[in-house]
PyMOL CGO cylinders between C-alpha atoms (Angstrom):
from pymol import cmd
from pymol.cgo import CYLINDER

trace = [
    CYLINDER, 169.39, -12.44, 79.81, 167.37, -15.57, 79.46, 0.3, 1, 1, 1, 1, 1, 1,
    CYLINDER, 167.37, -15.57, 79.46, 167.42, -18.25, 76.82, 0.3, 1, 1, 1, 1, 1, 1,
    CYLINDER, 167.42, -18.25, 76.82, 164.39, -19.55, 75.31, 0.3, 1, 1, 1, 1, 1, 1,
    CYLINDER, 164.39, -19.55, 75.31, 164.41, -23.13, 72.71, 0.3, 1, 1, 1, 1, 1, 1,
    CYLINDER, 164.41, -23.13, 72.71, 161.15, -22.26, 71.47, 0.3, 1, 1, 1, 1, 1, 1,
    CYLINDER, 161.15, -22.26, 71.47, 159.34, -24.45, 68.19, 0.3, 1, 1, 1, 1, 1, 1,
    CYLINDER, 159.34, -24.45, 68.19, 158.04, -22.03, 65.99, 0.3, 1, 1, 1, 1, 1, 1,
    CYLINDER, 158.04, -22.03, 65.99, 154.35, -22.45, 66.47, 0.3, 1, 1, 1, 1, 1, 1,
    CYLINDER, 154.35, -22.45, 66.47, 154.20, -21.38, 69.51, 0.3, 1, 1, 1, 1, 1, 1,
    CYLINDER, 154.20, -21.38, 69.51, 155.88, -17.92, 68.75, 0.3, 1, 1, 1, 1, 1, 1,
    CYLINDER, 155.88, -17.92, 68.75, 154.09, -14.88, 70.22, 0.3, 1, 1, 1, 1, 1, 1,
    CYLINDER, 154.09, -14.88, 70.22, 152.93, -12.55, 67.89, 0.3, 1, 1, 1, 1, 1, 1,
    CYLINDER, 152.93, -12.55, 67.89, 155.73, -9.24, 69.67, 0.3, 1, 1, 1, 1, 1, 1,
    CYLINDER, 155.73, -9.24, 69.67, 158.42, -11.93, 68.89, 0.3, 1, 1, 1, 1, 1, 1,
    CYLINDER, 158.42, -11.93, 68.89, 157.56, -12.82, 65.45, 0.3, 1, 1, 1, 1, 1, 1,
    CYLINDER, 157.56, -12.82, 65.45, 157.46, -9.08, 65.11, 0.3, 1, 1, 1, 1, 1, 1,
    CYLINDER, 157.46, -9.08, 65.11, 161.15, -8.72, 66.94, 0.3, 1, 1, 1, 1, 1, 1,
    CYLINDER, 161.15, -8.72, 66.94, 162.44, -11.48, 64.56, 0.3, 1, 1, 1, 1, 1, 1,
    CYLINDER, 162.44, -11.48, 64.56, 161.29, -9.91, 61.81, 0.3, 1, 1, 1, 1, 1, 1,
    CYLINDER, 161.29, -9.91, 61.81, 162.41, -6.71, 62.34, 0.3, 1, 1, 1, 1, 1, 1,
    CYLINDER, 162.41, -6.71, 62.34, 166.30, -7.97, 62.92, 0.3, 1, 1, 1, 1, 1, 1,
    CYLINDER, 166.30, -7.97, 62.92, 166.82, -10.06, 60.21, 0.3, 1, 1, 1, 1, 1, 1,
    CYLINDER, 166.82, -10.06, 60.21, 165.88, -6.73, 57.87, 0.3, 1, 1, 1, 1, 1, 1,
    CYLINDER, 165.88, -6.73, 57.87, 168.25, -4.88, 59.98, 0.3, 1, 1, 1, 1, 1, 1,
    CYLINDER, 168.25, -4.88, 59.98, 170.67, -7.96, 59.96, 0.3, 1, 1, 1, 1, 1, 1,
    CYLINDER, 170.67, -7.96, 59.96, 169.98, -8.82, 55.84, 0.3, 1, 1, 1, 1, 1, 1,
    CYLINDER, 169.98, -8.82, 55.84, 169.89, -6.02, 54.12, 0.3, 1, 1, 1, 1, 1, 1,
    CYLINDER, 169.89, -6.02, 54.12, 170.35, -7.40, 51.20, 0.3, 1, 1, 1, 1, 1, 1,
    CYLINDER, 170.35, -7.40, 51.20, 167.88, -9.77, 51.40, 0.3, 1, 1, 1, 1, 1, 1,
    CYLINDER, 167.88, -9.77, 51.40, 163.72, -9.45, 50.41, 0.3, 1, 1, 1, 1, 1, 1,
    CYLINDER, 163.72, -9.45, 50.41, 161.83, -10.86, 53.91, 0.3, 1, 1, 1, 1, 1, 1,
    CYLINDER, 161.83, -10.86, 53.91, 158.63, -9.09, 53.28, 0.3, 1, 1, 1, 1, 1, 1,
    CYLINDER, 158.63, -9.09, 53.28, 157.91, -8.71, 57.00, 0.3, 1, 1, 1, 1, 1, 1,
    CYLINDER, 157.91, -8.71, 57.00, 158.90, -13.36, 56.94, 0.3, 1, 1, 1, 1, 1, 1,
    CYLINDER, 158.90, -13.36, 56.94, 160.60, -14.54, 59.81, 0.3, 1, 1, 1, 1, 1, 1,
    CYLINDER, 160.60, -14.54, 59.81, 162.08, -16.21, 58.04, 0.3, 1, 1, 1, 1, 1, 1,
    CYLINDER, 162.08, -16.21, 58.04, 164.67, -16.25, 54.24, 0.3, 1, 1, 1, 1, 1, 1,
    CYLINDER, 164.67, -16.25, 54.24, 163.44, -19.55, 52.59, 0.3, 1, 1, 1, 1, 1, 1,
    CYLINDER, 163.44, -19.55, 52.59, 161.56, -21.49, 55.24, 0.3, 1, 1, 1, 1, 1, 1,
    CYLINDER, 161.56, -21.49, 55.24, 160.67, -21.62, 58.79, 0.3, 1, 1, 1, 1, 1, 1,
    CYLINDER, 160.67, -21.62, 58.79, 162.40, -23.36, 61.02, 0.3, 1, 1, 1, 1, 1, 1,
    CYLINDER, 162.40, -23.36, 61.02, 161.21, -25.93, 63.64, 0.3, 1, 1, 1, 1, 1, 1,
    CYLINDER, 161.21, -25.93, 63.64, 162.42, -23.93, 66.62, 0.3, 1, 1, 1, 1, 1, 1,
    CYLINDER, 162.42, -23.93, 66.62, 163.81, -20.57, 67.79, 0.3, 1, 1, 1, 1, 1, 1,
    CYLINDER, 163.81, -20.57, 67.79, 167.15, -19.86, 70.05, 0.3, 1, 1, 1, 1, 1, 1,
    CYLINDER, 167.15, -19.86, 70.05, 165.83, -16.56, 71.65, 0.3, 1, 1, 1, 1, 1, 1,
    CYLINDER, 165.83, -16.56, 71.65, 168.10, -14.35, 73.76, 0.3, 1, 1, 1, 1, 1, 1,
    CYLINDER, 168.10, -14.35, 73.76, 166.31, -11.93, 75.55, 0.3, 1, 1, 1, 1, 1, 1,
    CYLINDER, 166.31, -11.93, 75.55, 166.05, -9.65, 77.86, 0.3, 1, 1, 1, 1, 1, 1,
    CYLINDER, 166.05, -9.65, 77.86, 162.81, -9.40, 79.94, 0.3, 1, 1, 1, 1, 1, 1,
    CYLINDER, 162.81, -9.40, 79.94, 160.88, -9.04, 76.96, 0.3, 1, 1, 1, 1, 1, 1,
    CYLINDER, 160.88, -9.04, 76.96, 163.25, -7.09, 74.67, 0.3, 1, 1, 1, 1, 1, 1,
    CYLINDER, 163.25, -7.09, 74.67, 164.66, -10.02, 71.69, 0.3, 1, 1, 1, 1, 1, 1,
    CYLINDER, 164.66, -10.02, 71.69, 168.72, -9.47, 71.80, 0.3, 1, 1, 1, 1, 1, 1,
    CYLINDER, 168.72, -9.47, 71.80, 169.20, -12.70, 69.24, 0.3, 1, 1, 1, 1, 1, 1,
    CYLINDER, 169.20, -12.70, 69.24, 168.35, -15.26, 67.84, 0.3, 1, 1, 1, 1, 1, 1,
    CYLINDER, 168.35, -15.26, 67.84, 169.34, -18.63, 65.45, 0.3, 1, 1, 1, 1, 1, 1,
    CYLINDER, 169.34, -18.63, 65.45, 166.75, -20.59, 63.60, 0.3, 1, 1, 1, 1, 1, 1,
    CYLINDER, 166.75, -20.59, 63.60, 166.95, -24.56, 64.18, 0.3, 1, 1, 1, 1, 1, 1,
    CYLINDER, 166.95, -24.56, 64.18, 166.55, -27.09, 62.27, 0.3, 1, 1, 1, 1, 1, 1,
    CYLINDER, 166.55, -27.09, 62.27, 166.22, -31.12, 62.70, 0.3, 1, 1, 1, 1, 1, 1,
    CYLINDER, 166.22, -31.12, 62.70, 167.05, -32.83, 60.04, 0.3, 1, 1, 1, 1, 1, 1,
    CYLINDER, 167.05, -32.83, 60.04, 168.68, -36.21, 58.26, 0.3, 1, 1, 1, 1, 1, 1,
    CYLINDER, 168.68, -36.21, 58.26, 171.37, -35.32, 55.58, 0.3, 1, 1, 1, 1, 1, 1,
    CYLINDER, 171.37, -35.32, 55.58, 173.95, -37.80, 54.11, 0.3, 1, 1, 1, 1, 1, 1,
    CYLINDER, 173.95, -37.80, 54.11, 176.88, -37.41, 53.79, 0.3, 1, 1, 1, 1, 1, 1,
    CYLINDER, 176.88, -37.41, 53.79, 178.73, -40.59, 50.74, 0.3, 1, 1, 1, 1, 1, 1,
    CYLINDER, 178.73, -40.59, 50.74, 175.19, -41.32, 51.78, 0.3, 1, 1, 1, 1, 1, 1,
    CYLINDER, 175.19, -41.32, 51.78, 175.65, -42.75, 54.73, 0.3, 1, 1, 1, 1, 1, 1,
    CYLINDER, 175.65, -42.75, 54.73, 172.72, -40.42, 57.25, 0.3, 1, 1, 1, 1, 1, 1,
    CYLINDER, 172.72, -40.42, 57.25, 173.97, -38.06, 59.32, 0.3, 1, 1, 1, 1, 1, 1,
    CYLINDER, 173.97, -38.06, 59.32, 171.41, -36.24, 62.09, 0.3, 1, 1, 1, 1, 1, 1,
    CYLINDER, 171.41, -36.24, 62.09, 172.29, -32.35, 61.99, 0.3, 1, 1, 1, 1, 1, 1,
    CYLINDER, 172.29, -32.35, 61.99, 170.74, -29.12, 63.65, 0.3, 1, 1, 1, 1, 1, 1,
    CYLINDER, 170.74, -29.12, 63.65, 171.13, -26.53, 60.93, 0.3, 1, 1, 1, 1, 1, 1,
    CYLINDER, 171.13, -26.53, 60.93, 171.23, -23.01, 61.99, 0.3, 1, 1, 1, 1, 1, 1,
    CYLINDER, 171.23, -23.01, 61.99, 169.09, -20.80, 60.30, 0.3, 1, 1, 1, 1, 1, 1,
    CYLINDER, 169.09, -20.80, 60.30, 169.38, -16.65, 60.08, 0.3, 1, 1, 1, 1, 1, 1,
    CYLINDER, 169.38, -16.65, 60.08, 171.10, -16.44, 63.20, 0.3, 1, 1, 1, 1, 1, 1,
    CYLINDER, 171.10, -16.44, 63.20, 171.61, -12.53, 63.81, 0.3, 1, 1, 1, 1, 1, 1,
    CYLINDER, 171.61, -12.53, 63.81, 171.83, -10.19, 66.43, 0.3, 1, 1, 1, 1, 1, 1,
    CYLINDER, 171.83, -10.19, 66.43, 170.53, -6.57, 66.74, 0.3, 1, 1, 1, 1, 1, 1,
    CYLINDER, 170.53, -6.57, 66.74, 173.56, -3.91, 65.58, 0.3, 1, 1, 1, 1, 1, 1,
    CYLINDER, 173.56, -3.91, 65.58, 172.56, -2.58, 69.11, 0.3, 1, 1, 1, 1, 1, 1,
    CYLINDER, 172.56, -2.58, 69.11, 174.03, -5.72, 70.99, 0.3, 1, 1, 1, 1, 1, 1,
    CYLINDER, 174.03, -5.72, 70.99, 176.75, -6.74, 68.50, 0.3, 1, 1, 1, 1, 1, 1,
    CYLINDER, 176.75, -6.74, 68.50, 180.05, -6.92, 69.78, 0.3, 1, 1, 1, 1, 1, 1,
    CYLINDER, 180.05, -6.92, 69.78, 179.18, -8.12, 73.14, 0.3, 1, 1, 1, 1, 1, 1,
    CYLINDER, 179.18, -8.12, 73.14, 179.75, -11.45, 73.01, 0.3, 1, 1, 1, 1, 1, 1,
    CYLINDER, 179.75, -11.45, 73.01, 175.94, -11.95, 72.79, 0.3, 1, 1, 1, 1, 1, 1,
    CYLINDER, 175.94, -11.95, 72.79, 176.50, -14.22, 69.14, 0.3, 1, 1, 1, 1, 1, 1,
    CYLINDER, 176.50, -14.22, 69.14, 179.14, -16.32, 70.82, 0.3, 1, 1, 1, 1, 1, 1,
    CYLINDER, 179.14, -16.32, 70.82, 176.29, -17.00, 74.24, 0.3, 1, 1, 1, 1, 1, 1,
    CYLINDER, 176.29, -17.00, 74.24, 173.77, -17.94, 71.55, 0.3, 1, 1, 1, 1, 1, 1,
    CYLINDER, 173.77, -17.94, 71.55, 176.63, -20.84, 69.86, 0.3, 1, 1, 1, 1, 1, 1,
    CYLINDER, 176.63, -20.84, 69.86, 177.70, -21.77, 73.53, 0.3, 1, 1, 1, 1, 1, 1,
    CYLINDER, 177.70, -21.77, 73.53, 173.94, -22.51, 74.35, 0.3, 1, 1, 1, 1, 1, 1,
    CYLINDER, 173.94, -22.51, 74.35, 173.32, -24.01, 71.22, 0.3, 1, 1, 1, 1, 1, 1,
    CYLINDER, 173.32, -24.01, 71.22, 176.82, -26.43, 71.79, 0.3, 1, 1, 1, 1, 1, 1,
    CYLINDER, 176.82, -26.43, 71.79, 175.26, -27.03, 75.49, 0.3, 1, 1, 1, 1, 1, 1,
    CYLINDER, 175.26, -27.03, 75.49, 171.48, -28.08, 74.66, 0.3, 1, 1, 1, 1, 1, 1,
    CYLINDER, 171.48, -28.08, 74.66, 173.60, -30.96, 71.49, 0.3, 1, 1, 1, 1, 1, 1,
    CYLINDER, 173.60, -30.96, 71.49, 175.68, -32.06, 73.53, 0.3, 1, 1, 1, 1, 1, 1,
    CYLINDER, 175.68, -32.06, 73.53, 172.74, -32.52, 75.75, 0.3, 1, 1, 1, 1, 1, 1,
    CYLINDER, 172.74, -32.52, 75.75, 171.57, -34.85, 73.03, 0.3, 1, 1, 1, 1, 1, 1,
    CYLINDER, 171.57, -34.85, 73.03, 174.69, -36.49, 72.01, 0.3, 1, 1, 1, 1, 1, 1,
    CYLINDER, 174.69, -36.49, 72.01, 173.50, -39.80, 71.20, 0.3, 1, 1, 1, 1, 1, 1,
    CYLINDER, 173.50, -39.80, 71.20, 170.85, -37.96, 68.52, 0.3, 1, 1, 1, 1, 1, 1,
    CYLINDER, 170.85, -37.96, 68.52, 173.06, -35.24, 67.17, 0.3, 1, 1, 1, 1, 1, 1,
    CYLINDER, 173.06, -35.24, 67.17, 176.26, -35.78, 65.03, 0.3, 1, 1, 1, 1, 1, 1,
    CYLINDER, 176.26, -35.78, 65.03, 176.85, -32.55, 63.66, 0.3, 1, 1, 1, 1, 1, 1,
    CYLINDER, 176.85, -32.55, 63.66, 175.36, -28.93, 64.16, 0.3, 1, 1, 1, 1, 1, 1,
    CYLINDER, 175.36, -28.93, 64.16, 175.63, -27.15, 60.58, 0.3, 1, 1, 1, 1, 1, 1,
    CYLINDER, 175.63, -27.15, 60.58, 175.41, -24.41, 58.84, 0.3, 1, 1, 1, 1, 1, 1,
    CYLINDER, 175.41, -24.41, 58.84, 176.10, -21.74, 55.44, 0.3, 1, 1, 1, 1, 1, 1,
    CYLINDER, 176.10, -21.74, 55.44, 177.80, -18.79, 56.01, 0.3, 1, 1, 1, 1, 1, 1,
    CYLINDER, 177.80, -18.79, 56.01, 179.41, -16.00, 53.48, 0.3, 1, 1, 1, 1, 1, 1,
    CYLINDER, 179.41, -16.00, 53.48, 181.34, -14.47, 56.87, 0.3, 1, 1, 1, 1, 1, 1,
    CYLINDER, 181.34, -14.47, 56.87, 183.14, -17.83, 59.18, 0.3, 1, 1, 1, 1, 1, 1,
    CYLINDER, 183.14, -17.83, 59.18, 184.74, -15.75, 61.60, 0.3, 1, 1, 1, 1, 1, 1,
    CYLINDER, 184.74, -15.75, 61.60, 182.72, -16.11, 64.05, 0.3, 1, 1, 1, 1, 1, 1,
    CYLINDER, 182.72, -16.11, 64.05, 181.77, -19.63, 63.51, 0.3, 1, 1, 1, 1, 1, 1,
    CYLINDER, 181.77, -19.63, 63.51, 185.39, -20.47, 63.65, 0.3, 1, 1, 1, 1, 1, 1,
    CYLINDER, 185.39, -20.47, 63.65, 185.71, -19.07, 67.09, 0.3, 1, 1, 1, 1, 1, 1,
    CYLINDER, 185.71, -19.07, 67.09, 183.32, -21.91, 68.38, 0.3, 1, 1, 1, 1, 1, 1,
    CYLINDER, 183.32, -21.91, 68.38, 184.68, -24.11, 67.15, 0.3, 1, 1, 1, 1, 1, 1,
    CYLINDER, 184.68, -24.11, 67.15, 183.36, -24.41, 63.59, 0.3, 1, 1, 1, 1, 1, 1,
    CYLINDER, 183.36, -24.41, 63.59, 185.38, -25.89, 60.06, 0.3, 1, 1, 1, 1, 1, 1,
    CYLINDER, 185.38, -25.89, 60.06, 184.79, -24.74, 56.98, 0.3, 1, 1, 1, 1, 1, 1,
    CYLINDER, 184.79, -24.74, 56.98, 184.09, -27.75, 54.36, 0.3, 1, 1, 1, 1, 1, 1,
    CYLINDER, 184.09, -27.75, 54.36, 184.29, -27.43, 50.05, 0.3, 1, 1, 1, 1, 1, 1,
    CYLINDER, 184.29, -27.43, 50.05, 182.09, -29.93, 49.08, 0.3, 1, 1, 1, 1, 1, 1,
    CYLINDER, 182.09, -29.93, 49.08, 179.00, -31.17, 46.34, 0.3, 1, 1, 1, 1, 1, 1,
    CYLINDER, 179.00, -31.17, 46.34, 175.89, -30.89, 48.00, 0.3, 1, 1, 1, 1, 1, 1,
    CYLINDER, 175.89, -30.89, 48.00, 173.29, -31.17, 46.34, 0.3, 1, 1, 1, 1, 1, 1,
    CYLINDER, 173.29, -31.17, 46.34, 169.65, -28.99, 47.29, 0.3, 1, 1, 1, 1, 1, 1,
    CYLINDER, 169.65, -28.99, 47.29, 166.40, -28.53, 47.19, 0.3, 1, 1, 1, 1, 1, 1,
    CYLINDER, 166.40, -28.53, 47.19, 166.19, -24.77, 45.87, 0.3, 1, 1, 1, 1, 1, 1,
    CYLINDER, 166.19, -24.77, 45.87, 163.82, -22.51, 47.07, 0.3, 1, 1, 1, 1, 1, 1,
    CYLINDER, 163.82, -22.51, 47.07, 163.86, -18.54, 46.70, 0.3, 1, 1, 1, 1, 1, 1,
    CYLINDER, 163.86, -18.54, 46.70, 160.97, -16.56, 47.29, 0.3, 1, 1, 1, 1, 1, 1,
    CYLINDER, 160.97, -16.56, 47.29, 158.33, -18.95, 48.38, 0.3, 1, 1, 1, 1, 1, 1,
    CYLINDER, 158.33, -18.95, 48.38, 159.05, -20.76, 44.50, 0.3, 1, 1, 1, 1, 1, 1,
    CYLINDER, 159.05, -20.76, 44.50, 160.63, -25.19, 44.16, 0.3, 1, 1, 1, 1, 1, 1,
    CYLINDER, 160.63, -25.19, 44.16, 162.83, -24.53, 41.68, 0.3, 1, 1, 1, 1, 1, 1,
    CYLINDER, 162.83, -24.53, 41.68, 163.70, -28.75, 41.92, 0.3, 1, 1, 1, 1, 1, 1,
    CYLINDER, 163.70, -28.75, 41.92, 167.13, -29.94, 43.13, 0.3, 1, 1, 1, 1, 1, 1,
    CYLINDER, 167.13, -29.94, 43.13, 170.54, -28.50, 42.62, 0.3, 1, 1, 1, 1, 1, 1,
    CYLINDER, 170.54, -28.50, 42.62, 173.43, -29.30, 42.59, 0.3, 1, 1, 1, 1, 1, 1,
    CYLINDER, 173.43, -29.30, 42.59, 176.82, -28.06, 43.22, 0.3, 1, 1, 1, 1, 1, 1,
    CYLINDER, 176.82, -28.06, 43.22, 180.49, -27.54, 44.89, 0.3, 1, 1, 1, 1, 1, 1,
    CYLINDER, 180.49, -27.54, 44.89, 179.88, -25.43, 47.49, 0.3, 1, 1, 1, 1, 1, 1,
    CYLINDER, 179.88, -25.43, 47.49, 183.63, -23.23, 48.28, 0.3, 1, 1, 1, 1, 1, 1,
    CYLINDER, 183.63, -23.23, 48.28, 184.20, -21.52, 51.38, 0.3, 1, 1, 1, 1, 1, 1,
    CYLINDER, 184.20, -21.52, 51.38, 180.72, -21.65, 52.70, 0.3, 1, 1, 1, 1, 1, 1,
    CYLINDER, 180.72, -21.65, 52.70, 179.50, -24.64, 54.83, 0.3, 1, 1, 1, 1, 1, 1,
    CYLINDER, 179.50, -24.64, 54.83, 180.66, -24.70, 57.87, 0.3, 1, 1, 1, 1, 1, 1,
    CYLINDER, 180.66, -24.70, 57.87, 180.14, -28.09, 60.80, 0.3, 1, 1, 1, 1, 1, 1,
    CYLINDER, 180.14, -28.09, 60.80, 180.88, -28.98, 63.70, 0.3, 1, 1, 1, 1, 1, 1,
    CYLINDER, 180.88, -28.98, 63.70, 181.07, -32.07, 65.55, 0.3, 1, 1, 1, 1, 1, 1,
    CYLINDER, 181.07, -32.07, 65.55, 178.58, -32.93, 68.34, 0.3, 1, 1, 1, 1, 1, 1,
    CYLINDER, 178.58, -32.93, 68.34, 179.07, -37.03, 68.72, 0.3, 1, 1, 1, 1, 1, 1,
    CYLINDER, 179.07, -37.03, 68.72, 181.22, -39.37, 67.00, 0.3, 1, 1, 1, 1, 1, 1,
    CYLINDER, 181.22, -39.37, 67.00, 180.77, -39.52, 63.24, 0.3, 1, 1, 1, 1, 1, 1,
    CYLINDER, 180.77, -39.52, 63.24, 183.77, -37.99, 61.60, 0.3, 1, 1, 1, 1, 1, 1,
    CYLINDER, 183.77, -37.99, 61.60, 182.90, -35.98, 58.87, 0.3, 1, 1, 1, 1, 1, 1,
    CYLINDER, 182.90, -35.98, 58.87, 184.81, -36.58, 54.87, 0.3, 1, 1, 1, 1, 1, 1,
    CYLINDER, 184.81, -36.58, 54.87, 185.94, -32.99, 53.49, 0.3, 1, 1, 1, 1, 1, 1,
    CYLINDER, 185.94, -32.99, 53.49, 186.32, -34.25, 50.06, 0.3, 1, 1, 1, 1, 1, 1,
    CYLINDER, 186.32, -34.25, 50.06, 182.55, -36.46, 50.01, 0.3, 1, 1, 1, 1, 1, 1,
    CYLINDER, 182.55, -36.46, 50.01, 179.33, -35.56, 48.64, 0.3, 1, 1, 1, 1, 1, 1,
    CYLINDER, 179.33, -35.56, 48.64, 176.55, -34.10, 50.74, 0.3, 1, 1, 1, 1, 1, 1,
    CYLINDER, 176.55, -34.10, 50.74, 172.82, -34.27, 50.01, 0.3, 1, 1, 1, 1, 1, 1,
    CYLINDER, 172.82, -34.27, 50.01, 170.94, -31.58, 51.84, 0.3, 1, 1, 1, 1, 1, 1,
    CYLINDER, 170.94, -31.58, 51.84, 167.63, -33.60, 51.64, 0.3, 1, 1, 1, 1, 1, 1,
    CYLINDER, 167.63, -33.60, 51.64, 165.79, -30.22, 51.92, 0.3, 1, 1, 1, 1, 1, 1,
    CYLINDER, 165.79, -30.22, 51.92, 166.52, -26.89, 50.78, 0.3, 1, 1, 1, 1, 1, 1,
    CYLINDER, 166.52, -26.89, 50.78, 169.86, -24.70, 51.03, 0.3, 1, 1, 1, 1, 1, 1,
    CYLINDER, 169.86, -24.70, 51.03, 169.91, -22.99, 54.68, 0.3, 1, 1, 1, 1, 1, 1,
]
cmd.load_cgo(trace, "trace")
C-alpha cells in the first residue's frame, strides 16, 4: 500500500476513472455524472493505492475561512471514500492518519482540518470534534451558483485542531467558499 498526495490537475485518466467509480459506489444518493467531485474540484487528492488499484481517497481543499471574523487556515476534507470491498479494514483511518501527519509537518500553515458529514463516527474515533455553528457559504449545486446562504448547521460540521488556534463553537463561521 502506498499513499500519494497529488495536485488535482496532475491526475492520470486511469486514476480519475477509479475516483469516479469510487464516488458513485460510495455516495449512491448523489448524481456524479461521471465526475471526480461532487460540488467543486479539490486542489489536492490523498490517494491510498495497492500498486495501480485505488483503495480510497480524500479530496483536499486548502483555504482561509473566518471564525468570528478572524481568519483561520483550513484543510477541508471532501468526498472521503474507500471502495466497499476494502471497507472495515482500517484503510479510512490510515488515510486520516496520513493527512494528520502531513498537516502536522506544516503546523505553522494549518490551523484546522475541517469537514461536513452526516456520519461522524469514523471522524470522532480519529480525534475530530462536532461543532454546531451559524455558517455562511456559497451555495453550489450541479455547477450552478445560488449565491450566499446562511444557516445554523447542527451535528454535521467537524474539525480537528492542528495548530494552537482555538475553535469557538458559539461563533459564526464564514467558509469564504462552498460547503464541502
